[in-house]
Every structure is written in C-alpha cells, then in structure tokens.
C-alpha positions in Angstrom: 113.3 89.0 17.4 116.0 91.4 18.6 115.4 94.9 17.3 118.4 97.2 17.3 117.5 100.9 17.6 121.1 101.8 17.7 123.8 99.2 17.4 125.4 98.4 20.7 129.2 98.3 20.8 130.7 94.9 20.4 132.7 93.6 23.4 136.3 92.8 22.8 138.4 90.3 24.7 138.2 92.4 27.8 135.5 94.9 28.9 135.9 98.4 30.1 134.5 98.7 33.6 131.0 100.2 33.4 129.9 102.9 35.8 127.1 100.6 36.8 129.5 98.2 38.5 132.1 100.6 39.7 132.9 99.7 43.3 131.5 101.5 46.2 133.9 103.8 48.0 135.5 101.8 50.8 134.9 104.1 53.7 133.5 102.2 56.6 129.9 103.0 57.2 129.7 105.0 54.0 126.1 106.0 53.1 124.8 105.7 49.6 121.3 106.9 48.9 118.9 104.0 48.3 117.6 103.2 44.9 114.2 101.6 44.7 114.1 97.8 44.3 115.9 96.8 41.1 115.9 100.5 40.1 112.2 100.9 39.6 112.6 104.3 38.0 114.4 105.1 34.8 117.3 107.4 35.3 117.5 108.4 31.7 120.5 109.1 29.6 122.9 106.7 27.9 124.8 105.5 30.9 123.7 104.5 34.4 124.5 106.6 37.5 128.0 106.0 38.9 128.3 103.3 41.6 124.6 102.5 41.1 122.9 99.7 42.8 119.5 98.9 44.3 118.9 98.9 48.0 120.6 100.7 50.9 124.2 100.0 51.8 124.8 98.2 55.1 127.7 99.4 57.3 130.5 96.8 57.3 133.9 96.5 58.9 137.1 96.0 57.1 136.3 94.6 53.6 138.3 91.6 52.3 141.5 92.3 50.5 141.1 92.8 46.7 144.0 90.6 45.6 145.2 90.5 42.1 144.0 88.8 39.0 146.0 85.7 38.2 146.7 84.6 34.5 143.8 82.1 34.7 141.5 84.8 36.0 142.2 86.9 32.9 141.6 83.9 30.7 138.2 83.3 32.3 137.2 86.9 32.1 138.2 87.2 28.5 136.5 83.9 27.5 133.2 85.2 29.1 133.6 88.6 27.4 134.1 86.9 24.0 130.6 85.3 24.6 128.9 88.6 25.1 127.0 88.4 21.8 125.8 84.9 22.8 124.5 86.2 26.1 122.8 89.2 24.6 121.0 87.1 22.0 119.9 84.6 24.7 118.6 87.5 26.8 116.7 88.8 23.7 115.1 85.4 23.1 114.0 85.2 26.7 112.5 88.7 26.7 110.6 87.9 23.5 108.7 85.3 25.4 105.6 86.2 27.5 106.3 84.4 30.7 103.7 86.0 33.0 101.9 83.7 35.5 100.7 80.6 33.7 102.8 81.2 30.6 106.2 80.4 31.9 106.8 77.4 29.7 107.8 79.3 26.6 110.7 80.8 28.5 111.7 77.5 30.0 111.9 76.0 26.5 114.6 78.7 25.7 116.5 77.8 28.9 116.4 74.1 28.0 117.8 74.8 24.6 120.6 77.0 26.0 121.6 74.4 28.5 121.6 71.7 25.9 123.8 73.9 23.7 126.3 74.1 26.5 126.4 70.4 26.8 124.4 70.2 30.0 121.3 68.0 30.5 118.2 70.0 31.5 116.0 68.3 34.0 112.3 69.3 34.6 111.2 69.7 38.2 107.4 69.9 37.9 105.2 71.7 40.3 103.4 69.4 42.7 100.4 71.1 44.2 99.8 68.6 47.0 103.5 68.6 48.0 103.7 72.4 48.0 100.5 72.9 50.1 102.0 70.5 52.7 105.3 72.4 52.9 105.6 75.1 55.6 107.7 77.4 53.3 105.2 77.4 50.4 102.8 80.2 49.9 99.1 79.6 49.4 97.8 79.6 45.9 94.4 79.0 44.1 95.5 78.6 40.5 96.5 75.5 38.5 100.2 74.5 38.7 100.1 71.1 37.1 101.7 72.1 33.8 104.4 74.3 35.3 108.1 73.2 35.2 111.2 74.4 36.9 114.4 73.6 34.9 117.6 72.5 36.5 120.9 71.3 35.1 123.7 70.0 37.3 127.3 70.6 36.1 129.2 67.8 37.8 133.0 67.5 38.2 134.7 65.8 35.3 137.3 64.2 37.5 137.3 64.2 41.3 135.6 66.3 43.9 137.4 68.9 46.1 135.6 72.2 46.2 132.3 73.6 47.6 129.0 73.1 45.7 127.0 76.0 44.3 123.5 76.9 43.2 123.1 79.6 40.5 119.4 80.6 40.5 117.1 82.8 38.5 113.4 83.1 37.8 111.8 82.9 34.4 108.4 84.5 35.4 107.7 88.2 34.9 105.0 90.5 36.0 102.3 91.8 33.7 103.4 94.7 31.4 100.1 96.5 31.7 99.2 99.1 30.8 100.7 98.1 27.5 99.5 101.3 25.9 102.2 103.2 27.8 105.0 101.2 26.3 106.7 102.8 23.2 107.1 99.3 21.7 105.8 95.8 22.3 107.1 94.9 25.8 107.6 91.3 24.6 109.9 92.3 21.8 113.4 92.9 23.0 115.1 95.9 21.5 118.5 97.5 22.1 119.1 101.2 22.2 122.7 102.2 22.9 123.9 99.8 25.6 120.5 99.2 27.1 118.2 96.3 26.3 114.5 97.0 26.8 111.5 94.7 27.4 109.5 93.1 30.1 111.8 90.9 32.1 114.9 92.4 30.7 115.7 93.6 34.3 113.7 91.3 36.5 115.3 89.0 35.9 116.1 87.4 32.6 119.3 89.4 32.5 120.5 87.4 35.5 119.7 84.1 33.8 121.7 85.2 30.7 124.6 86.1 32.9 124.6 82.7 34.7 124.6 80.8 31.5 127.2 83.1 30.0 129.5 82.4 32.9 129.1 78.7 32.5 129.6 78.9 28.8 132.9 80.8 29.2 134.3 78.2 31.6 133.3 75.4 29.3 134.8 77.0 26.3 138.1 76.9 28.1 137.6 73.2 28.8 137.3 73.9 32.6 135.1 71.8 34.9 134.1 72.6 38.5 135.5 70.4 41.3 132.0 70.4 43.0 128.5 70.3 41.6 127.1 73.5 40.2 123.2 73.5 40.0 121.8 75.9 37.4 118.2 76.7 38.2 115.4 78.5 36.3 112.3 78.6 38.5 108.7 79.8 38.2 106.5 81.9 40.5 109.2 84.0 42.1 107.0 87.0 41.5 104.0 85.7 43.4 104.8 82.8 45.8 108.4 81.6 45.6 106.9 78.1 45.2 109.1 77.3 42.2 112.2 77.5 44.4 110.3 75.5 47.1 109.8 72.8 44.6 113.5 72.6 43.8 114.1 72.2 47.6 111.5 69.4 47.7 113.3 67.8 44.8 116.5 67.6 46.9 118.6 70.4 45.4 120.9 72.0 48.0 124.5 73.3 48.0 127.1 74.9 50.1 126.0 78.3 48.8 123.6 79.9 46.3 123.7 83.1 44.3 120.5 84.5 42.8 121.2 86.8 39.9 118.7 89.5 40.8 119.5 92.9 39.3 120.9 94.8 42.2 123.9 96.2 40.4 127.2 96.8 42.2 126.2 95.1 45.4 125.6 91.9 47.2 122.2 91.7 48.9 122.5 90.4 52.4 119.1 91.3 53.9 115.6 91.4 52.5 112.1 92.0 53.9 109.3 89.4 53.9 106.1 89.9 52.0 102.5 89.0 52.6 99.7 89.1 50.0 96.1 89.2 51.1 92.7 90.1 49.7 89.9 91.8 51.7 86.4 90.9 50.5 83.6 93.3 51.3 80.0 92.2 50.4 76.7 93.9 50.5 73.3 93.8 48.8 73.5 94.9 45.2 70.7 97.2 44.0 69.5 100.0 41.7 71.6 103.2 41.7 68.4 105.1 42.3 68.4 103.7 45.9 72.1 104.1 46.5 71.5 106.8 49.1 70.0 104.1 51.4 72.3 101.2 50.5 75.8 100.2 51.6 78.3 100.2 48.6 80.9 97.5 48.8 83.4 99.8 47.0 82.9 102.7 49.5 83.2 100.4 52.4 86.5 99.1 51.1 87.9 102.6 51.1 87.6 102.8 54.8 89.5 99.6 55.1 92.4 100.9 53.0 92.8 103.7 55.5 92.6 101.4 58.4 95.4 99.2 57.0 97.5 102.3 56.5 97.7 102.4 60.3 99.4 99.0 60.3 101.9 100.3 57.7 102.6 103.4 59.9 103.1 101.2 63.0 105.6 99.0 61.3 107.6 102.0 60.1 107.6 103.7 63.5 110.7 102.0 64.9 112.4 99.8 62.3 115.2 97.5 63.4 118.7 97.7 61.8 119.6 97.8 59.0 116.1 99.1 58.0 116.3 102.0 60.4 118.4 103.7 57.7 115.4 103.7 55.3 112.9 106.5 55.5 110.0 104.2 54.8 111.1 100.5 54.8 107.7 98.9 55.0 105.2 99.5 52.3 101.5 98.6 52.0 100.6 98.4 48.3 97.0 98.4 47.1 97.6 96.4 44.0 94.2 95.4 42.7 90.5 96.3 43.1 87.8 94.2 41.5 84.2 95.5 42.0 81.0 96.1 40.2 80.1 95.6 36.5 77.5 98.3 35.9 77.4 102.1 36.5 73.8 102.0 37.5 74.1 99.2 40.0 75.3 99.4 43.6 78.1 96.9 43.7 77.5 93.9 45.8 81.2 92.9 46.2 84.6 94.5 46.3 87.8 92.5 46.4 90.9 94.6 47.2 94.3 93.0 46.8 97.2 94.1 49.1 100.9 93.5 49.6 102.6 94.4 52.8 106.2 93.8 53.9 107.7 92.7 57.2 111.2 92.8 58.7 113.4 89.7 58.9 112.6 87.7 62.0 108.9 88.7 62.0 106.6 85.7 61.7 104.0 85.8 58.9 101.4 85.0 61.5 102.1 88.2 63.4 101.4 90.3 60.3 98.3 88.4 59.5 97.0 89.0 63.0 97.7 92.8 62.7 95.9 92.9 59.3 92.8 91.0 60.7 92.7 93.1 63.8 92.9 96.4 61.8 90.0 95.2 59.6 87.9 94.2 62.7 88.6 97.5 64.4 87.5 99.4 61.3 84.2 97.6 61.2 83.7 98.1 64.9 84.3 101.8 64.5 81.9 102.2 61.6 79.3 99.3 61.9 76.9 101.1 59.6 79.4 101.1 56.8 79.4 97.4 56.3 76.4 95.2 55.4 78.4 92.1 56.5 81.7 91.6 58.2 84.6 91.7 55.6 86.6 88.6 55.0 90.4 88.5 54.8 91.7 85.8 52.4 95.3 84.8 51.8 96.8 83.7 48.4 100.2 84.5 47.1 103.2 85.5 49.1 103.4 84.4 52.7 107.1 84.9 52.9 109.3 85.8 55.9 112.3 88.0 55.6 115.9 86.7 55.3 119.4 87.9 56.1 122.9 86.5 56.0 125.7 87.9 58.2 128.2 90.2 56.4 131.0 88.1 57.7 129.6 84.8 56.4 132.0 82.9 54.2 129.8 83.2 51.1 129.6 87.0 51.5 133.3 87.4 52.1 134.2 85.1 49.3 132.0 86.7 46.7 133.1 90.1 47.8 136.8 89.0 47.5 136.1 87.7 44.0 134.4 90.9 43.0 137.2 93.1 44.5 139.9 91.1 42.7 138.1 91.8 39.4 137.3 95.4 40.0 139.9 96.6 42.5 137.5 97.4 45.3 134.7 95.6 47.1 131.0 95.8 46.2 128.4 97.3 48.5 126.4 95.0 50.8 122.8 96.1 50.8 119.5 95.6 52.5 116.5 95.6 50.2 112.8 96.4 50.8 111.9 93.8 48.2 111.8 90.0 48.5 113.5 87.3 46.5 113.8 83.5 46.5 116.9 83.8 48.8 114.6 83.2 51.8 113.5 79.9 50.2 116.9 78.6 49.4 118.4 80.0 52.6 115.8 78.9 55.1 113.8 76.0 53.6 116.8 74.7 51.7 119.5 75.3 54.2 121.7 76.8 51.6 123.3 80.2 52.5 122.2 82.6 49.8 122.9 86.1 48.5 121.7 88.1 45.4 124.2 89.5 42.9 123.3 90.5 39.4 123.4 93.2 36.6 122.4 96.8 36.8 118.9 97.4 35.6 116.1 100.0 35.8 112.3 100.1 35.5 111.6 96.7 37.0 107.8 96.1 37.1 107.4 99.4 35.2 107.1 100.8 31.7 110.3 100.8 29.8 112.1 98.2 31.9 115.7 97.9 30.8 119.1 96.4 31.6 122.6 97.9 31.0 124.3 95.3 28.8 127.9 95.8 29.9 126.8 94.9 33.5 125.3 91.6 32.2 128.7 90.6 30.9 130.5 91.8 34.0 128.1 89.9 36.2 128.9 86.8 34.2 132.6 87.4 34.6 132.4 87.7 38.4 130.2 84.6 38.5 132.7 82.7 36.4 135.6 83.7 38.7 133.5 82.8 41.7 132.9 79.3 40.4 136.7 79.0 40.1 137.2 80.4 43.7 134.4 78.5 45.4 134.1 75.2 43.6 137.6 75.0 42.2 138.2 74.1 38.5 140.2 71.6 36.6 
C-alpha cells in the first residue's frame, strides 16, 4: 500500500529538470566532493543537493557534444513522463515487498506482472547451485538457492534488425532494514512525503527497476519497437554475491552493452572496487565466568584480530591507484557481524566475526585473501597466549574483483551524449567505492557495462529514500538511449 504523507506533484507532459539530475559543470578535471555510495546519508530538506550524485568524479577530456532534441525525442520524453504515476505505483508495490535474502520471490512476482502488463513475456532463470559453484565468477555461498528465480524479458524487434543490443539490469534483493525500531514507519510500507518515496529498497535499487520498466512502457505506448534485442533483467543476490547476474550469464544472456540502474544520480559509473566477504572463527574452551580470569575468551581474542585486520586496510589505502587516489579513504574494512556467546555467566567458546573489505580494480581476490590470512596468522604469532586454538578464516558471500570501463568507450560516450542532449550538458563520470553487478556482466558476460540511475539517499540505512522526479528523468534518458543505441521503428 502506498501511503501519502503529502501528495507529490503530478507530472505533466514534460518534467522540470530536478536539481538531482542537473548536469555537472563541464570544466575539464572539475572536482566534486564525493558522496557516499548511493548517498548513504540523508541530506534533509525537500530537494536534493544541486548536481548531486554518488561517487567521485573522474577527470575526463572533451565531453561529447550535447546535440539537440529531435521531435521524436520530445515525443519519447513526454510519453515516459505521462507514465510517471504508473512508475511510482510500481515502485511502491516493489517497496511493499520484503525481498531480503531468501524472500526475493515476492518482488519478482511484481516484476513478472509488470512485464506482462507491458506485453512482454517474463522468463524465469532459476538459480542452479552446482552450475554457480563451478563458475569462476560466482561467489561462495552456504545457503539454499533452489527456489530463487531471476526474471528476464526480451523485447525483440518487431521487424528487422539493425541496431545494437542492450541489457537493462536491476536487482530485486535488499538488505535488512534492522534495527526496525529506528524507522519512523514500517520499512516495507512505501510512503511519499513531498517528492520523496521512502522505504527499504526505494533507493537500492527498486527505483532503478521502476525507471527501466517506465522507459520501456513509454516507448511501447508510442508503438515503437527496438531494432535490436533489449533484455530486461531483475536479478537476485546482488547484495551478497552477484550470483543472480552470474546465472543470467550462464543462461546465455549477453548484449552489446548493459546499463544497471543503480542510484548514482547525475552520473555514469565507470569504475568500481571489488569486494571480499569473510568470517574469522575463534574458538576456545567454554567455562564458568568465575574462572574467566584463567581462561581465553573467544570474544576478547577476536578483538585483537579486528585491530590486526585494520593494518591491511591501512596498507591498501596508503598508495591508491587512479582514480581512487582522489579519495581520502577508498578502501574500507567493515566489521559487519559478530556472533558469540549465549549466557552472561559463561566464557564464550566461539566467536564468529563477519567482515567486508574492498579492493581496487585489477587486484585479484586471491591477493586480498592472502593478505587477510597473513594478518590473522601474524596476530596469533604475536600473541600466542590470546588464542586457545588457531583462528579459521572462512569465505562466503562476495568474492568479487573490481571493474572499470574506459571513459572513451562507445557505451560511455553514447550514454553521455544521450544524457547531454536531454539536459544540455554531460553527466559526471564517477568512480565508486561500492560494488555492483557491472563486474559480472562486464567481465564474466563480456558485455560492456555502466551504472546510471535515479538520485537517492540513505541506501542500507534508516529512512532510505529516492527523489521521484529523478526516477522519471532516468526513465526518459533510458528511453532515449534505447532509440540511440538500438534504433527504433
């Protein structure tokens, strides 16, 4: 159910440009202060910051010429804007579904219905555990995936081929909204306040899925058809493995280019870090708290390992390569989970600490694993009395290398040109310290990939929200890009 706190303005035939998607000033090498990934903090107020986007701008040479909107361009933009209510209602239905890990199917059902409404045939691409574990691009996992489905629809040319094919990709899964007590309202009930829609997944990244489908809807309303296949994908597990996207690659989906509608605002993401998840398991003999002075606590031993792993983080940030040398702290070690003990009067016998660490594009996952394992081993050697048994490093979840695409690649230049034609100036090109499925489609799938999507704030946080005018504008740019890249008849 979509709850309106204050009725948002209805979009007319054309939209006023929002500050969220105002173009970046065109000065060569212009520096814009970085926002956290997908705007992880709420800026407050009723409008987003001017020229706002997530990531740090990459210096580029002469941007492509803006060009002018042709009559058909205006028709496409207007048709998509006329469908703004449809997009917002779709986004609300998606946000209303809890699609955390293992619960993605409820959201995929909404996607199937929307695709069918557009006259497209949704195809399920089920997760295949054996095939995934055998694929070098897949990340390790220890949970059940048999009932998970990716959803893909291919919009094929109505008559004749002649353009370049395209993948439009988004992920249906979201992270946990905990602590739910911090939310003002139910995180899985979409609500609109002013021109913002709130709820878990509103930003990351159900807004992008709504924009993709809104773009397709606008073109189809005009009776247009692409001259090359357009594959529309809603995948699972982007937030933990990327294996949903891997499964689509295994199913044979590829194209001349891909756009992932991640919420980076007025920017095209051309570079992203890799990510490694790992657990460190510390064990010791459990016992009565009365004897804790003579025993080794698994929890206290784990604290020493956290500090040891901080040295790895510091080493990786000491001399970052371009474009990450422009970030103050590009590589982050996050201590995301600690599971230990079950009784205040018992010395805990096990402590499992879950970590996430990033790596630069071009760094093999094996190199980071070796650094992690060496740091743990060195900490034990330095304090042998602090550990009853040697800690164990286990891997599950992300084992994802970084990815980047040159600023002068045809995809980047073409999408920049489409954007500039619509807005009068080019978007920023950014490097992000987060990861996306771009690495899967780009490396494993052989499909050049960028991210481009709405402006959002609070991703993974409390009060996550998306600026609704930017959802419509993202759809307009995507609709125009389908015309430019694929051709339409």
